[in-house]
N, C-alpha and C positions, 0 to 999 in steps of 0.2 A: 107349308115351308116357315120352321119361328124364321122370329129375328134373331140374329146372334145378339148377343151380350157383348159390347166390346168395350173392358174394364183395365186401366192396368194395373199390373199385378201389385199389391202393397210390398214398399220395399220400407220403409222406415225400420222394421225393428234389426236391418242387416247395418244401418248405423247405428245403432243398442249392441250390438254384438260386436261390431269390431271396436268399439269404445270401451267394452267392458274387457275386450283383450288388450287394446293398447293400457288399462289401468295396471291390470293383473300381471299379466306375464310377461314383463321388467324383472318387477319385481320376483319372482319363480325363475327365471332362468337365472338374470343375470344380478343377483343381490350389491355387487359392487358396483355400480353406475357410477357416474360421475353427478353431480348434483345439478350439475344443468343439461342434463339426459333425462335427467329426472325428470324439472321441472317442461322441459319441453315434450314431452311426452304428454305428461301429466296435461300441459296447454292443449296436444291435438285432442287430447280423448275429453277435454270440455268440448272442442267446436263442433267433434264428431255430434256430443249430444245435442248439441245445438241445432248443427244440420236435421237431426235424430227428429226434434220437436219441430223443427219445421217444417218438414217434409211429413210428419204424422198429422198438423193443423192440415196440408194442402190435401195429404188421402181424407180426410174427415169433410174437407170442403166439398170432395168432390164427389163423395158417396152420400150425400145432403143431396147437392144439386141433383143426381142421377135419380134419390129415393122422389125427389119431391117435384 
């Protein structure tokens, strides 16, 4: 019986997808939002991009560790 490979599923792309929606949807759905709401959503989107970058980096490190 072959050994099962237990790899974590890739999740970094979900951060980038959600960040894209956070950036785009408010201007598409509610173009008359207050400036502070737009600034808060911009900040949230940037935080999601940074979190996605960190997760992607961790996933790459894990792949290198498993491959080597």
